[in-house]
Structures are given as C-alpha cells and as structure tokens.
C-alpha positions in Angstrom: 0.0 0.0 0.0 1.3 3.4 -0.9 1.0 6.4 1.4 -0.3 9.6 -0.2 0.4 12.0 2.7 -3.2 13.2 2.4 -5.3 13.2 5.6 -9.1 13.6 5.7 -11.5 13.7 8.7 -14.7 11.8 8.9 -17.7 14.2 9.0 -20.7 13.9 11.3 -22.5 11.7 8.7 -19.6 9.3 8.5 -18.4 10.5 5.1 -14.9 11.0 3.8 -14.0 13.1 0.8 -11.7 11.4 -1.7 -9.4 14.2 -3.0 -9.9 15.3 -6.6 -6.3 14.3 -7.6 -6.8 10.7 -6.4 -10.3 10.5 -8.1 -8.7 11.7 -11.4 -5.7 9.4 -11.2 -7.9 6.4 -10.4 -10.7 7.4 -12.8 -13.3 7.5 -10.0 -16.4 9.3 -11.3 -19.4 10.5 -9.4 -21.7 7.6 -8.8 -19.0 4.9 -9.3 -19.4 2.0 -6.8 -16.5 1.4 -4.4 -16.0 -1.8 -2.6 -14.7 -1.6 1.0 -12.2 -4.0 2.6 -10.9 -4.0 6.1 -7.5 -5.2 7.3 -6.7 -6.9 10.6 -4.5 -3.9 11.7 -7.5 -1.5 11.3 -6.8 -0.4 7.7 -9.6 0.3 5.3 -9.2 -0.1 1.6 -11.5 1.2 -1.1 -11.5 -0.4 -4.5 -13.4 0.4 -7.6 -16.1 -2.2 -7.9 -16.9 -3.5 -11.4 -20.1 -5.5 -11.7 -18.7 -6.9 -14.9 -15.9 -8.5 -12.8 -18.4 -11.1 -11.7 -18.9 -12.1 -15.3 -15.2 -12.1 -16.3 -15.0 -15.9 -17.0 -18.3 -15.8 -18.9 -17.1 -12.7 -20.8 -13.9 -14.5 -21.8 -15.9 -17.5 -23.2 -18.1 -15.1 -25.1 -15.1 -13.3 -26.6 -13.7 -16.6 -27.7 -17.0 -17.6 -29.4 -17.4 -14.1 -31.1 -13.8 -14.1 -32.2 -14.0 -17.6 -33.6 -17.2 -16.8 -35.4 -16.1 -13.5 -36.9 -12.4 -14.1 -37.3 -11.8 -10.7 -35.6 -10.4 -9.6 -32.3 -13.2 -9.7 -29.7 -13.1 -7.8 -26.4 -15.3 -6.9 -23.5 -14.6 -3.8 -21.5 -16.1 -2.6 -18.2 -16.1 1.2 -17.8 -12.4 1.3 -17.0 -10.5 -1.4 -19.0 -10.7 -4.5 -21.1 -11.6 -7.4 -18.9 -11.9 -10.2 -21.6 -10.1 -10.6 -24.9 -9.7 -13.1 -27.7 -7.5 -12.9 -30.9 -4.8 -10.5 -29.7 -2.0 -10.7 -27.2 -3.4 -10.2 -23.7 -0.4 -8.2 -22.4 -1.2 -5.4 -25.0 -4.8 -4.8 -24.0 -6.0 -6.6 -20.9 -6.5 -4.5 -17.8 -5.1 -1.4 -19.7 -7.2 1.8 -19.3 -9.8 2.4 -21.9 -9.0 5.3 -24.3 -10.7 8.6 -23.6 -12.4 8.3 -27.0 -13.8 4.8 -26.0 -15.0 6.2 -22.7 -16.8 9.1 -24.4 -18.4 6.7 -26.9 -19.6 4.4 -24.0 -21.0 7.4 -22.1 -23.0 8.4 -25.1 -24.5 4.8 -25.0 -24.4 4.5 -28.8 -23.4 1.7 -31.1 -20.4 2.3 -33.3 -19.2 0.9 -36.7 -15.9 2.1 -38.1 -16.2 3.3 -41.7 -13.4 3.9 -44.2 -12.2 7.5 -43.8 -13.2 7.8 -40.1 -10.5 8.7 -37.6 -9.7 5.4 -35.8 -10.8 5.2 -32.1 -8.1 3.4 -30.1 -9.3 0.7 -27.7 -6.7 1.4 -25.1 -5.0 4.3 -23.6 -1.7 2.5 -23.9 -1.8 1.1 -27.4 -2.6 2.6 -30.8 -2.1 -0.8 -32.5 -5.8 -1.7 -32.2 -8.8 0.4 -32.9 -12.6 -0.1 -32.7 -14.2 -1.8 -35.6 -17.6 -2.1 -33.9 -18.8 -1.4 -30.4 -22.0 -1.9 -28.5 -22.7 -0.6 -25.0 -23.7 -3.0 -22.2 -26.6 -1.6 -20.4 -28.2 -3.2 -17.3 -31.4 -1.6 -15.9 -30.5 1.6 -17.8 -27.0 1.8 -16.3 -23.8 1.6 -18.4 -21.7 -1.4 -17.4 -19.3 -1.6 -20.3 -19.0 -2.4 -24.0 -18.6 -5.3 -26.4 -15.9 -4.5 -28.9 -14.7 -5.9 -32.2 -11.2 -4.6 -32.8 -9.2 -4.0 -36.0 -5.4 -4.0 -36.3 -3.4 -1.9 -38.7 -4.4 -2.6 -42.3 -7.6 -4.6 -41.5 -10.6 -3.7 -43.6 -13.8 -2.3 -41.9 -16.3 -4.6 -40.5 -19.8 -5.3 -41.8 -23.1 -4.4 -40.3 -23.6 -8.1 -39.4 -20.5 -7.9 -37.2 -22.0 -4.9 -35.5 -25.3 -6.7 -35.0 -23.4 -9.6 -33.3 -21.7 -7.1 -30.9 -25.2 -5.6 -30.1 -26.7 -9.0 -29.5 -23.8 -9.9 -27.2 -24.1 -6.6 -25.3 -27.8 -7.1 -24.8 -27.3 -10.6 -23.6 -24.6 -9.5 -21.1 -26.8 -6.7 -19.9 -29.7 -9.2 -19.2 -27.3 -11.5 -17.4 -26.3 -8.7 -15.0 -30.0 -8.0 -14.2 -30.5 -11.6 -13.0 
C-alpha cells in the first residue's frame, strides 16, 4: 500500500471526501461504486467495484465464441478497462485503461461501426495498435456497465453491419445476465 500523505477527517454523517487528484488518477467518477475492505490492523481499503468483474470468466468465453465466429479480435470492457479478450496478445490490451475516446463513446451509449475515412478510435490508452471496428454498450437496468468490442489491427478492412449486429446482441445478452 502506498501512502499519499493526504489526511481527511470523517464528517458527522460518516463521510470521507476522496481528493480530486486521487479521483482523477484512479478514474473514479461520481456515482462509481466502491468496494470496502478492512484489514486486521485497522486499515480500510476502497477499490473500484466492477459489476462486470463477476462475469469475467463468462465474458472470456463469449469473446472466444465471437472471435472464432467472426475471425476478428473480440473484447469486452467494463467502464475502465478491457476485462476479456480473444484474438490479440493479452499483455497489450488486458487491464489497460480504456482510451478517452472509447469512454466518451460508451458514455453516449451509442453503437459504433468504423467506416473507411473515419478517424480510428483506439481501444486502449496504452496502445494505438488496435482500434474499434464495432462497439455496443452493455446496459443493465439503464446503467452503463461496459462495452462489447470488435477490434481492428493496422491494415484490417472495416467490419460489416452483421458484425456490429453480433456485438449488439452480445451486449444485450450480457446486460440481461447482469440483471438476474
């Protein structure tokens, strides 16, 4: 655990303010769920909670099926990073922060299909090697949970509407799974 040197007091309602610098660094947004852990020595740890994390193994199987069916790189991202991937080296994309452009697309809750002539949207903040071919937001009870992605590498041709439809269907299915 790394000390920040920042000290905050608990207010009369039991609240603690997480400083803006830490929220920005850890990409904690208003309304984000935090999971609370306690340590034997009295320490308290807050971690961002990803409801998609509970479906990580299932998401990996879905990526493998989608990737095998389409012949393209399939990925599933929560609101912060890619949590499941098939068809590309995991070390390049897994658990890497989503690109700001992908985050903006997800926040708009719209489907996306790359067209020739469009500016490519990188999947990850740490790699320009892969960009979005198709994307569909995962919504559960109206809340944004993540996104199903089909990725293109350099020189890959744009995807077809059928590929986008598959991403939409997978996103809808994952959203329903999270409701139950």
